[in-house]
PDB file of N, CA, C and O in Angstrom:
ATOM      1  N   MET A   1       0.952  -1.456   0.165  1.00  0.00           N
ATOM      2  CA  MET A   1       0.062  -0.149  -0.068  1.00  0.00           C
ATOM      3  C   MET A   1       0.970   1.382  -0.080  1.00  0.00           C
ATOM      4  O   MET A   1       0.693   2.456  -0.613  1.00  0.00           O
ATOM      5  N   ALA A   2       1.977   1.023   0.622  1.00  0.00           N
ATOM      6  CA  ALA A   2       2.776   2.328   0.872  1.00  0.00           C
ATOM      7  C   ALA A   2       3.621   2.545  -0.659  1.00  0.00           C
ATOM      8  O   ALA A   2       4.352   3.530  -0.763  1.00  0.00           O
ATOM      9  N   GLU A   3       3.526   1.888  -1.454  1.00  0.00           N
ATOM     10  CA  GLU A   3       3.955   2.062  -2.779  1.00  0.00           C
ATOM     11  C   GLU A   3       3.144   2.698  -3.700  1.00  0.00           C
ATOM     12  O   GLU A   3       3.603   3.365  -4.627  1.00  0.00           O
ATOM     13  N   ILE A   4       1.982   2.534  -3.502  1.00  0.00           N
ATOM     14  CA  ILE A   4       0.780   3.190  -4.214  1.00  0.00           C
ATOM     15  C   ILE A   4       0.779   4.707  -3.628  1.00  0.00           C
ATOM     16  O   ILE A   4       0.707   5.629  -4.440  1.00  0.00           O
ATOM     17  N   GLU A   5       0.849   4.956  -2.382  1.00  0.00           N
ATOM     18  CA  GLU A   5       0.895   6.384  -1.862  1.00  0.00           C
ATOM     19  C   GLU A   5       2.195   6.919  -2.231  1.00  0.00           C
ATOM     20  O   GLU A   5       2.058   8.115  -2.486  1.00  0.00           O
ATOM     21  N   ALA A   6       3.258   6.582  -2.351  1.00  0.00           N
ATOM     22  CA  ALA A   6       4.285   7.048  -3.169  1.00  0.00           C
ATOM     23  C   ALA A   6       4.190   7.442  -4.826  1.00  0.00           C
ATOM     24  O   ALA A   6       4.708   8.400  -5.401  1.00  0.00           O
ATOM     25  N   VAL A   7       3.513   6.574  -5.270  1.00  0.00           N
ATOM     26  CA  VAL A   7       3.412   6.888  -6.450  1.00  0.00           C
ATOM     27  C   VAL A   7       2.370   8.117  -6.873  1.00  0.00           C
ATOM     28  O   VAL A   7       2.607   8.967  -7.731  1.00  0.00           O
ATOM     29  N   ASN A   8       1.285   8.023  -6.153  1.00  0.00           N
ATOM     30  CA  ASN A   8       0.413   9.162  -5.929  1.00  0.00           C
ATOM     31  C   ASN A   8       1.076  10.341  -5.748  1.00  0.00           C
ATOM     32  O   ASN A   8       0.959  11.310  -6.499  1.00  0.00           O
ATOM     33  N   LYS A   9       1.753  10.294  -4.800  1.00  0.00           N
ATOM     34  CA  LYS A   9       2.326  11.430  -4.240  1.00  0.00           C
ATOM     35  C   LYS A   9       3.239  12.125  -5.344  1.00  0.00           C
ATOM     36  O   LYS A   9       3.146  13.278  -5.762  1.00  0.00           O
ATOM     37  N   GLY A  10       3.982  11.315  -5.645  1.00  0.00           N
ATOM     38  CA  GLY A  10       4.820  11.794  -7.047  1.00  0.00           C
ATOM     39  C   GLY A  10       4.120  12.176  -8.023  1.00  0.00           C
ATOM     40  O   GLY A  10       4.694  12.904  -8.834  1.00  0.00           O
ATOM     41  N   MET A  11       2.768  11.846  -8.259  1.00  0.00           N
ATOM     42  CA  MET A  11       2.157  11.976  -9.674  1.00  0.00           C
ATOM     43  C   MET A  11       1.228  13.495  -9.430  1.00  0.00           C
ATOM     44  O   MET A  11       0.835  14.321 -10.254  1.00  0.00           O
ATOM     45  N   LEU A  12       1.084  13.432  -7.873  1.00  0.00           N
ATOM     46  CA  LEU A  12      -0.093  14.545  -7.636  1.00  0.00           C
ATOM     47  C   LEU A  12       0.693  15.720  -7.386  1.00  0.00           C
ATOM     48  O   LEU A  12       0.259  16.771  -7.859  1.00  0.00           O
ATOM     49  N   GLU A  13       1.891  15.749  -6.658  1.00  0.00           N
ATOM     50  CA  GLU A  13       2.465  16.835  -6.040  1.00  0.00           C
ATOM     51  C   GLU A  13       2.664  18.028  -7.171  1.00  0.00           C
ATOM     52  O   GLU A  13       2.446  19.222  -6.967  1.00  0.00           O
ATOM     53  N   PRO A  14       3.150  17.409  -8.472  1.00  0.00           N
ATOM     54  CA  PRO A  14       3.674  18.401  -9.431  1.00  0.00           C
ATOM     55  C   PRO A  14       2.261  18.770 -10.134  1.00  0.00           C
ATOM     56  O   PRO A  14       2.291  19.742 -10.889  1.00  0.00           O
ATOM     57  N   ILE A  15       1.285  18.237 -10.001  1.00  0.00           N
ATOM     58  CA  ILE A  15      -0.013  18.744 -10.447  1.00  0.00           C
ATOM     59  C   ILE A  15      -0.671  19.588  -9.735  1.00  0.00           C
ATOM     60  O   ILE A  15      -1.412  20.451 -10.207  1.00  0.00           O
ATOM     61  N   TYR A  16      -0.444  19.397  -8.496  1.00  0.00           N
ATOM     62  CA  TYR A  16      -1.131  20.410  -7.854  1.00  0.00           C
ATOM     63  C   TYR A  16      -0.273  21.565  -7.484  1.00  0.00           C
ATOM     64  O   TYR A  16      -0.860  22.514  -6.966  1.00  0.00           O
ATOM     65  N   ASP A  17       0.731  21.636  -7.619  1.00  0.00           N
ATOM     66  CA  ASP A  17       1.850  22.731  -7.683  1.00  0.00           C
ATOM     67  C   ASP A  17       1.288  23.481  -9.142  1.00  0.00           C
ATOM     68  O   ASP A  17       0.962  24.656  -8.975  1.00  0.00           O
ATOM     69  N   LEU A  18       1.161  23.044 -10.294  1.00  0.00           N
ATOM     70  CA  LEU A  18       0.655  23.829 -11.185  1.00  0.00           C
ATOM     71  C   LEU A  18      -0.803  24.417 -11.097  1.00  0.00           C
ATOM     72  O   LEU A  18      -1.176  25.493 -11.563  1.00  0.00           O
ATOM     73  N   LEU A  19      -1.352  23.739 -10.587  1.00  0.00           N
ATOM     74  CA  LEU A  19      -2.994  24.510 -10.581  1.00  0.00           C
ATOM     75  C   LEU A  19      -2.951  25.258  -9.349  1.00  0.00           C
ATOM     76  O   LEU A  19      -3.801  26.147  -9.403  1.00  0.00           O
ATOM     77  N   ASP A  20      -2.305  25.268  -8.246  1.00  0.00           N
ATOM     78  CA  ASP A  20      -2.016  26.193  -7.069  1.00  0.00           C
ATOM     79  C   ASP A  20      -1.462  27.645  -7.619  1.00  0.00           C
ATOM     80  O   ASP A  20      -1.430  28.650  -6.908  1.00  0.00           O
ATOM     81  N   ARG A  21      -1.058  27.603  -8.908  1.00  0.00           N
ATOM     82  CA  ARG A  21      -0.395  28.908  -9.447  1.00  0.00           C
ATOM     83  C   ARG A  21      -1.363  29.680 -10.169  1.00  0.00           C
ATOM     84  O   ARG A  21      -1.073  30.670 -10.840  1.00  0.00           O
ATOM     85  N   GLY A  22      -2.833  29.088  -9.982  1.00  0.00           N
ATOM     86  CA  GLY A  22      -4.034  29.964 -10.187  1.00  0.00           C
ATOM     87  C   GLY A  22      -4.110  30.031 -11.821  1.00  0.00           C
ATOM     88  O   GLY A  22      -4.670  30.958 -12.406  1.00  0.00           O
ATOM     89  N   GLY A  23      -3.418  28.831 -12.545  1.00  0.00           N
ATOM     90  CA  GLY A  23      -3.913  28.860 -13.996  1.00  0.00           C
ATOM     91  C   GLY A  23      -2.781  29.491 -14.819  1.00  0.00           C
ATOM     92  O   GLY A  23      -3.021  29.614 -16.020  1.00  0.00           O
ATOM     93  N   LYS A  24      -1.679  29.879 -14.409  1.00  0.00           N
ATOM     94  CA  LYS A  24      -0.826  30.770 -14.796  1.00  0.00           C
ATOM     95  C   LYS A  24       0.518  29.695 -15.488  1.00  0.00           C
ATOM     96  O   LYS A  24       1.452  29.256 -14.816  1.00  0.00           O
ATOM     97  N   ARG A  25       0.339  29.488 -16.712  1.00  0.00           N
ATOM     98  CA  ARG A  25       0.982  28.553 -17.555  1.00  0.00           C
ATOM     99  C   ARG A  25       0.824  27.351 -17.446  1.00  0.00           C
ATOM    100  O   ARG A  25       1.785  26.708 -17.870  1.00  0.00           O
ATOM    101  N   TRP A  26       0.018  26.777 -17.059  1.00  0.00           N
ATOM    102  CA  TRP A  26       0.003  25.492 -16.926  1.00  0.00           C
ATOM    103  C   TRP A  26      -0.631  24.692 -18.069  1.00  0.00           C
ATOM    104  O   TRP A  26      -0.574  23.464 -18.008  1.00  0.00           O
ATOM    105  N   ARG A  27      -1.216  25.276 -19.081  1.00  0.00           N
ATOM    106  CA  ARG A  27      -1.593  24.630 -20.451  1.00  0.00           C
ATOM    107  C   ARG A  27      -0.329  24.353 -20.880  1.00  0.00           C
ATOM    108  O   ARG A  27      -0.138  23.151 -21.069  1.00  0.00           O
ATOM    109  N   PRO A  28       0.665  25.126 -21.113  1.00  0.00           N
ATOM    110  CA  PRO A  28       1.772  24.924 -22.148  1.00  0.00           C
ATOM    111  C   PRO A  28       2.446  23.849 -21.419  1.00  0.00           C
ATOM    112  O   PRO A  28       2.750  22.807 -22.001  1.00  0.00           O
ATOM    113  N   VAL A  29       2.698  24.040 -20.178  1.00  0.00           N
ATOM    114  CA  VAL A  29       3.335  22.791 -19.214  1.00  0.00           C
ATOM    115  C   VAL A  29       2.930  21.469 -19.557  1.00  0.00           C
ATOM    116  O   VAL A  29       3.573  20.511 -19.989  1.00  0.00           O
ATOM    117  N   LEU A  30       1.698  21.625 -19.267  1.00  0.00           N
ATOM    118  CA  LEU A  30       1.036  20.040 -19.496  1.00  0.00           C
ATOM    119  C   LEU A  30       1.179  19.636 -21.112  1.00  0.00           C
ATOM    120  O   LEU A  30       1.162  18.451 -21.445  1.00  0.00           O
ATOM    121  N   GLY A  31       1.300  20.547 -21.940  1.00  0.00           N
ATOM    122  CA  GLY A  31       1.227  20.167 -23.284  1.00  0.00           C
ATOM    123  C   GLY A  31       2.801  19.611 -23.355  1.00  0.00           C
ATOM    124  O   GLY A  31       2.977  18.531 -23.919  1.00  0.00           O
ATOM    125  N   MET A  32       3.938  20.311 -22.803  1.00  0.00           N
ATOM    126  CA  MET A  32       5.170  19.833 -23.028  1.00  0.00           C
ATOM    127  C   MET A  32       5.192  18.567 -22.386  1.00  0.00           C
ATOM    128  O   MET A  32       5.557  17.647 -23.118  1.00  0.00           O
ATOM    129  N   VAL A  33       4.893  18.262 -21.187  1.00  0.00           N
ATOM    130  CA  VAL A  33       4.690  16.922 -20.320  1.00  0.00           C
ATOM    131  C   VAL A  33       4.138  15.836 -21.422  1.00  0.00           C
ATOM    132  O   VAL A  33       4.849  14.942 -21.882  1.00  0.00           O
ATOM    133  N   PHE A  34       3.000  16.011 -21.716  1.00  0.00           N
ATOM    134  CA  PHE A  34       2.707  15.024 -22.772  1.00  0.00           C
ATOM    135  C   PHE A  34       3.313  14.912 -23.894  1.00  0.00           C
ATOM    136  O   PHE A  34       3.408  13.752 -24.293  1.00  0.00           O
ATOM    137  N   ALA A  35       3.834  15.845 -24.654  1.00  0.00           N
ATOM    138  CA  ALA A  35       4.801  15.398 -25.760  1.00  0.00           C
ATOM    139  C   ALA A  35       6.067  14.582 -25.284  1.00  0.00           C
ATOM    140  O   ALA A  35       6.571  13.680 -25.953  1.00  0.00           O
ATOM    141  N   GLU A  36       6.496  14.977 -24.124  1.00  0.00           N
ATOM    142  CA  GLU A  36       7.635  14.283 -23.651  1.00  0.00           C
ATOM    143  C   GLU A  36       7.382  12.648 -23.284  1.00  0.00           C
ATOM    144  O   GLU A  36       8.247  11.772 -23.267  1.00  0.00           O
ATOM    145  N   CYS A  37       6.100  12.516 -23.027  1.00  0.00           N
ATOM    146  CA  CYS A  37       5.608  11.134 -22.943  1.00  0.00           C
ATOM    147  C   CYS A  37       5.549  10.312 -23.923  1.00  0.00           C
ATOM    148  O   CYS A  37       5.859   9.120 -23.910  1.00  0.00           O
ATOM    149  N   TYR A  38       5.049  11.098 -25.006  1.00  0.00           N
ATOM    150  CA  TYR A  38       5.163  10.331 -26.578  1.00  0.00           C
ATOM    151  C   TYR A  38       6.296  10.496 -27.253  1.00  0.00           C
ATOM    152  O   TYR A  38       6.244  10.401 -28.479  1.00  0.00           O
ATOM    153  N   GLY A  39       7.442  10.753 -26.661  1.00  0.00           N
ATOM    154  CA  GLY A  39       8.851  10.557 -27.236  1.00  0.00           C
ATOM    155  C   GLY A  39       9.570  11.773 -27.758  1.00  0.00           C
ATOM    156  O   GLY A  39      10.712  11.696 -28.211  1.00  0.00           O
ATOM    157  N   LYS A  40       8.753  13.116 -27.676  1.00  0.00           N
ATOM    158  CA  LYS A  40       9.466  14.476 -27.996  1.00  0.00           C
ATOM    159  C   LYS A  40      10.567  14.926 -26.889  1.00  0.00           C
ATOM    160  O   LYS A  40      10.202  14.866 -25.715  1.00  0.00           O
ATOM    161  N   ASP A  41      11.797  15.343 -27.151  1.00  0.00           N
ATOM    162  CA  ASP A  41      12.665  15.539 -26.330  1.00  0.00           C
ATOM    163  C   ASP A  41      12.711  17.365 -26.326  1.00  0.00           C
ATOM    164  O   ASP A  41      13.521  18.054 -26.946  1.00  0.00           O
ATOM    165  N   VAL A  42      11.709  17.803 -25.532  1.00  0.00           N
ATOM    166  CA  VAL A  42      11.283  19.128 -25.324  1.00  0.00           C
ATOM    167  C   VAL A  42      12.417  19.734 -24.693  1.00  0.00           C
ATOM    168  O   VAL A  42      12.898  20.693 -25.296  1.00  0.00           O
ATOM    169  N   THR A  43      12.972  19.376 -23.575  1.00  0.00           N
ATOM    170  CA  THR A  43      13.537  19.717 -22.783  1.00  0.00           C
ATOM    171  C   THR A  43      15.273  20.224 -23.354  1.00  0.00           C
ATOM    172  O   THR A  43      15.962  21.144 -22.912  1.00  0.00           O
ATOM    173  N   ARG A  44      15.608  19.188 -24.517  1.00  0.00           N
ATOM    174  CA  ARG A  44      16.804  19.355 -25.259  1.00  0.00           C
ATOM    175  C   ARG A  44      16.447  20.464 -26.309  1.00  0.00           C
ATOM    176  O   ARG A  44      17.281  21.359 -26.445  1.00  0.00           O
ATOM    177  N   SER A  45      15.437  20.506 -26.981  1.00  0.00           N
ATOM    178  CA  SER A  45      15.169  21.331 -27.719  1.00  0.00           C
ATOM    179  C   SER A  45      15.082  23.190 -27.191  1.00  0.00           C
ATOM    180  O   SER A  45      15.380  24.157 -27.892  1.00  0.00           O
ATOM    181  N   ILE A  46      14.604  23.193 -25.831  1.00  0.00           N
ATOM    182  CA  ILE A  46      14.555  24.347 -25.166  1.00  0.00           C
ATOM    183  C   ILE A  46      16.345  24.785 -24.958  1.00  0.00           C
ATOM    184  O   ILE A  46      17.003  25.755 -25.336  1.00  0.00           O
ATOM    185  N   GLU A  47      16.660  23.642 -24.235  1.00  0.00           N
ATOM    186  CA  GLU A  47      18.041  24.015 -23.936  1.00  0.00           C
ATOM    187  C   GLU A  47      19.064  24.607 -24.980  1.00  0.00           C
ATOM    188  O   GLU A  47      19.808  25.582 -24.880  1.00  0.00           O
ATOM    189  N   LEU A  48      18.872  23.720 -26.006  1.00  0.00           N
ATOM    190  CA  LEU A  48      19.757  24.102 -27.012  1.00  0.00           C
ATOM    191  C   LEU A  48      19.404  25.092 -28.045  1.00  0.00           C
ATOM    192  O   LEU A  48      20.211  25.521 -28.869  1.00  0.00           O
ATOM    193  N   GLY A  49      18.012  25.479 -27.956  1.00  0.00           N
ATOM    194  CA  GLY A  49      17.603  26.278 -29.213  1.00  0.00           C
ATOM    195  C   GLY A  49      17.169  25.400 -30.481  1.00  0.00           C
ATOM    196  O   GLY A  49      16.903  26.014 -31.514  1.00  0.00           O
ATOM    197  N   GLU A  50      17.092  24.173 -30.470  1.00  0.00           N
ATOM    198  CA  GLU A  50      17.078  23.424 -31.698  1.00  0.00           C
ATOM    199  C   GLU A  50      15.979  24.006 -32.368  1.00  0.00           C
ATOM    200  O   GLU A  50      15.039  24.631 -31.879  1.00  0.00           O
ATOM    201  N   SER A  51      16.255  23.672 -33.759  1.00  0.00           N
ATOM    202  CA  SER A  51      15.048  24.183 -34.691  1.00  0.00           C
ATOM    203  C   SER A  51      14.682  22.644 -35.410  1.00  0.00           C
ATOM    204  O   SER A  51      14.544  22.526 -36.627  1.00  0.00           O
ATOM    205  N   ASP A  52      14.574  21.704 -34.619  1.00  0.00           N
ATOM    206  CA  ASP A  52      14.336  20.385 -35.336  1.00  0.00           C
ATOM    207  C   ASP A  52      13.025  20.022 -35.111  1.00  0.00           C
ATOM    208  O   ASP A  52      12.192  20.860 -34.765  1.00  0.00           O
ATOM    209  N   ARG A  53      12.690  18.561 -35.312  1.00  0.00           N
ATOM    210  CA  ARG A  53      11.374  18.404 -35.320  1.00  0.00           C
ATOM    211  C   ARG A  53      10.589  18.473 -33.936  1.00  0.00           C
ATOM    212  O   ARG A  53       9.362  18.382 -33.890  1.00  0.00           O
ATOM    213  N   ASN A  54      11.344  18.633 -32.878  1.00  0.00           N
ATOM    214  CA  ASN A  54      10.743  18.943 -31.577  1.00  0.00           C
ATOM    215  C   ASN A  54      10.107  20.411 -31.427  1.00  0.00           C
ATOM    216  O   ASN A  54       9.039  20.658 -30.866  1.00  0.00           O
ATOM    217  N   ILE A  55      10.890  21.254 -31.980  1.00  0.00           N
ATOM    218  CA  ILE A  55      10.322  22.840 -31.828  1.00  0.00           C
ATOM    219  C   ILE A  55       8.908  22.782 -32.288  1.00  0.00           C
ATOM    220  O   ILE A  55       8.300  23.763 -31.861  1.00  0.00           O
ATOM    221  N   ASP A  56       8.094  21.922 -33.066  1.00  0.00           N
ATOM    222  CA  ASP A  56       6.877  22.034 -33.284  1.00  0.00           C
ATOM    223  C   ASP A  56       5.849  22.138 -31.879  1.00  0.00           C
ATOM    224  O   ASP A  56       4.765  22.718 -31.819  1.00  0.00           O
ATOM    225  N   VAL A  57       6.419  21.531 -30.996  1.00  0.00           N
ATOM    226  CA  VAL A  57       5.671  21.049 -29.684  1.00  0.00           C
ATOM    227  C   VAL A  57       5.499  22.606 -29.102  1.00  0.00           C
ATOM    228  O   VAL A  57       4.444  23.113 -28.720  1.00  0.00           O
ATOM    229  N   LEU A  58       6.877  23.252 -29.138  1.00  0.00           N
ATOM    230  CA  LEU A  58       6.981  24.552 -28.390  1.00  0.00           C
ATOM    231  C   LEU A  58       5.945  25.544 -28.890  1.00  0.00           C
ATOM    232  O   LEU A  58       5.229  26.214 -28.145  1.00  0.00           O
ATOM    233  N   TYR A  59       5.927  25.578 -30.192  1.00  0.00           N
ATOM    234  CA  TYR A  59       4.965  26.538 -30.979  1.00  0.00           C
ATOM    235  C   TYR A  59       3.596  26.081 -30.413  1.00  0.00           C
ATOM    236  O   TYR A  59       2.946  26.916 -29.785  1.00  0.00           O
ATOM    237  N   ALA A  60       3.120  24.881 -30.571  1.00  0.00           N
ATOM    238  CA  ALA A  60       1.771  24.438 -30.302  1.00  0.00           C
ATOM    239  C   ALA A  60       1.432  24.682 -28.944  1.00  0.00           C
ATOM    240  O   ALA A  60       0.251  24.932 -28.702  1.00  0.00           O
ATOM    241  N   CYS A  61       2.392  24.651 -27.861  1.00  0.00           N
ATOM    242  CA  CYS A  61       2.098  24.984 -26.469  1.00  0.00           C
ATOM    243  C   CYS A  61       1.814  26.656 -26.428  1.00  0.00           C
ATOM    244  O   CYS A  61       0.934  27.282 -25.836  1.00  0.00           O
ATOM    245  N   GLY A  62       2.765  27.056 -27.178  1.00  0.00           N
ATOM    246  CA  GLY A  62       2.616  28.803 -26.933  1.00  0.00           C
ATOM    247  C   GLY A  62       1.377  29.087 -27.572  1.00  0.00           C
ATOM    248  O   GLY A  62       0.561  29.833 -27.031  1.00  0.00           O
ATOM    249  N   LEU A  63       1.127  28.460 -28.876  1.00  0.00           N
ATOM    250  CA  LEU A  63      -0.140  29.091 -29.348  1.00  0.00           C
ATOM    251  C   LEU A  63      -1.556  28.371 -28.654  1.00  0.00           C
ATOM    252  O   LEU A  63      -2.658  28.840 -28.938  1.00  0.00           O
ATOM    253  N   THR A  64      -1.448  27.401 -27.887  1.00  0.00           N
ATOM    254  CA  THR A  64      -2.512  27.334 -26.936  1.00  0.00           C
ATOM    255  C   THR A  64      -2.707  28.490 -25.876  1.00  0.00           C
ATOM    256  O   THR A  64      -3.836  28.846 -25.538  1.00  0.00           O
ATOM    257  N   GLU A  65      -1.660  29.009 -25.413  1.00  0.00           N
ATOM    258  CA  GLU A  65      -1.922  29.838 -24.608  1.00  0.00           C
ATOM    259  C   GLU A  65      -2.215  31.273 -25.201  1.00  0.00           C
ATOM    260  O   GLU A  65      -2.931  32.077 -24.605  1.00  0.00           O
ATOM    261  N   ILE A  66      -1.725  31.491 -26.189  1.00  0.00           N
ATOM    262  CA  ILE A  66      -2.387  32.577 -27.037  1.00  0.00           C
ATOM    263  C   ILE A  66      -3.947  32.667 -27.492  1.00  0.00           C
ATOM    264  O   ILE A  66      -4.735  33.610 -27.417  1.00  0.00           O
ATOM    265  N   VAL A  67      -4.114  31.303 -28.006  1.00  0.00           N
ATOM    266  CA  VAL A  67      -5.728  31.515 -28.452  1.00  0.00           C
ATOM    267  C   VAL A  67      -6.400  31.472 -26.972  1.00  0.00           C
ATOM    268  O   VAL A  67      -7.480  32.061 -27.005  1.00  0.00           O
ATOM    269  N   HIS A  68      -6.055  30.895 -25.532  1.00  0.00           N
ATOM    270  CA  HIS A  68      -6.799  30.964 -24.439  1.00  0.00           C
ATOM    271  C   HIS A  68      -6.833  32.423 -24.130  1.00  0.00           C
ATOM    272  O   HIS A  68      -7.932  32.869 -23.800  1.00  0.00           O
ATOM    273  N   ASN A  69      -5.866  33.209 -24.176  1.00  0.00           N
ATOM    274  CA  ASN A  69      -5.787  34.573 -23.940  1.00  0.00           C
ATOM    275  C   ASN A  69      -6.698  35.356 -24.804  1.00  0.00           C
ATOM    276  O   ASN A  69      -7.304  36.316 -24.328  1.00  0.00           O
ATOM    277  N   GLY A  70      -6.830  35.021 -26.005  1.00  0.00           N
ATOM    278  CA  GLY A  70      -7.496  35.773 -26.895  1.00  0.00           C
ATOM    279  C   GLY A  70      -8.909  35.496 -26.681  1.00  0.00           C
ATOM    280  O   GLY A  70      -9.722  36.378 -26.959  1.00  0.00           O
ATOM    281  N   SER A  71      -9.325  34.298 -26.188  1.00  0.00           N
ATOM    282  CA  SER A  71     -10.781  33.928 -26.108  1.00  0.00           C
ATOM    283  C   SER A  71     -11.120  34.896 -24.938  1.00  0.00           C
ATOM    284  O   SER A  71     -12.114  35.605 -25.092  1.00  0.00           O
ATOM    285  N   LEU A  72     -10.417  35.005 -23.802  1.00  0.00           N
ATOM    286  CA  LEU A  72     -10.657  35.647 -22.667  1.00  0.00           C
ATOM    287  C   LEU A  72     -11.072  37.262 -22.985  1.00  0.00           C
ATOM    288  O   LEU A  72     -11.988  37.912 -22.480  1.00  0.00           O
ATOM    289  N   MET A  73     -10.088  37.673 -23.988  1.00  0.00           N
ATOM    290  CA  MET A  73     -10.402  39.202 -24.223  1.00  0.00           C
ATOM    291  C   MET A  73     -11.718  39.066 -24.903  1.00  0.00           C
ATOM    292  O   MET A  73     -12.594  39.758 -24.383  1.00  0.00           O
ATOM    293  N   VAL A  74     -12.117  38.303 -26.006  1.00  0.00           N
ATOM    294  CA  VAL A  74     -13.290  38.283 -26.694  1.00  0.00           C
ATOM    295  C   VAL A  74     -14.448  38.323 -25.632  1.00  0.00           C
ATOM    296  O   VAL A  74     -15.454  39.031 -25.687  1.00  0.00           O
ATOM    297  N   ASP A  75     -14.082  37.361 -24.589  1.00  0.00           N
ATOM    298  CA  ASP A  75     -15.445  37.426 -23.336  1.00  0.00           C
ATOM    299  C   ASP A  75     -15.523  38.646 -22.822  1.00  0.00           C
ATOM    300  O   ASP A  75     -16.627  39.121 -22.554  1.00  0.00           O
ATOM    301  N   ASP A  76     -14.380  39.329 -22.607  1.00  0.00           N
ATOM    302  CA  ASP A  76     -14.258  40.623 -21.808  1.00  0.00           C
ATOM    303  C   ASP A  76     -15.176  41.640 -22.730  1.00  0.00           C
ATOM    304  O   ASP A  76     -16.035  42.377 -22.246  1.00  0.00           O
ATOM    305  N   LEU A  77     -14.906  41.574 -23.934  1.00  0.00           N
ATOM    306  CA  LEU A  77     -15.583  42.603 -24.834  1.00  0.00           C
ATOM    307  C   LEU A  77     -16.818  42.379 -25.098  1.00  0.00           C
ATOM    308  O   LEU A  77     -17.566  43.305 -25.412  1.00  0.00           O
ATOM    309  N   GLU A  78     -17.288  40.939 -25.003  1.00  0.00           N
ATOM    310  CA  GLU A  78     -18.838  40.582 -25.103  1.00  0.00           C
ATOM    311  C   GLU A  78     -19.559  40.965 -23.753  1.00  0.00           C
ATOM    312  O   GLU A  78     -20.766  41.200 -23.694  1.00  0.00           O
ATOM    313  N   ASP A  79     -18.721  41.003 -22.700  1.00  0.00           N
ATOM    314  CA  ASP A  79     -19.265  41.196 -21.270  1.00  0.00           C
ATOM    315  C   ASP A  79     -19.292  42.727 -21.005  1.00  0.00           C
ATOM    316  O   ASP A  79     -19.864  43.160 -20.005  1.00  0.00           O
ATOM    317  N   LYS A  80     -18.709  43.504 -21.847  1.00  0.00           N
ATOM    318  CA  LYS A  80     -18.468  44.867 -21.522  1.00  0.00           C
ATOM    319  C   LYS A  80     -17.915  45.133 -20.375  1.00  0.00           C
ATOM    320  O   LYS A  80     -18.396  45.933 -19.573  1.00  0.00           O
ATOM    321  N   SER A  81     -16.671  44.372 -20.165  1.00  0.00           N
ATOM    322  CA  SER A  81     -16.169  44.394 -19.050  1.00  0.00           C
ATOM    323  C   SER A  81     -14.883  45.458 -19.004  1.00  0.00           C
ATOM    324  O   SER A  81     -14.049  45.575 -19.901  1.00  0.00           O
ATOM    325  N   LEU A  82     -14.907  46.045 -18.023  1.00  0.00           N
ATOM    326  CA  LEU A  82     -13.492  47.145 -18.105  1.00  0.00           C
ATOM    327  C   LEU A  82     -12.308  46.639 -17.685  1.00  0.00           C
ATOM    328  O   LEU A  82     -11.270  46.988 -18.249  1.00  0.00           O
ATOM    329  N   TYR A  83     -12.297  45.707 -16.591  1.00  0.00           N
ATOM    330  CA  TYR A  83     -11.365  45.039 -16.046  1.00  0.00           C
ATOM    331  C   TYR A  83     -11.287  43.412 -16.197  1.00  0.00           C
ATOM    332  O   TYR A  83     -12.370  42.860 -16.393  1.00  0.00           O
ATOM    333  N   ARG A  84     -10.270  42.693 -16.135  1.00  0.00           N
ATOM    334  CA  ARG A  84     -10.015  41.421 -16.244  1.00  0.00           C
ATOM    335  C   ARG A  84     -10.309  40.825 -14.622  1.00  0.00           C
ATOM    336  O   ARG A  84      -9.511  41.083 -13.721  1.00  0.00           O
ATOM    337  N   ARG A  85     -11.103  40.299 -14.470  1.00  0.00           N
ATOM    338  CA  ARG A  85     -11.554  39.583 -13.032  1.00  0.00           C
ATOM    339  C   ARG A  85     -11.595  40.662 -11.925  1.00  0.00           C
ATOM    340  O   ARG A  85     -10.933  40.660 -10.887  1.00  0.00           O
ATOM    341  N   GLY A  86     -12.557  41.648 -12.365  1.00  0.00           N
ATOM    342  CA  GLY A  86     -12.765  42.650 -10.961  1.00  0.00           C
ATOM    343  C   GLY A  86     -12.340  44.083 -11.602  1.00  0.00           C
ATOM    344  O   GLY A  86     -12.352  45.098 -10.907  1.00  0.00           O
TER     345      GLY A  86
END
């Protein structure tokens, strides 16, 4: 039973750390984590600034954040909000 608790802790702590940041940048990070699970060497691409086949993941993760922020702006315009969240 202790092994399951250790695995759960190892899996859940990073997830809760991202969520506790209030939604800041968790979408791109999650995208990079999944890309690494599927064999992309994202860390190496970031460190070396490589423009190989792994870089498409970085662009996709960045675009995810841009699209999300754009949808928030459109939502604010539709609601005639003067400020974001208050």
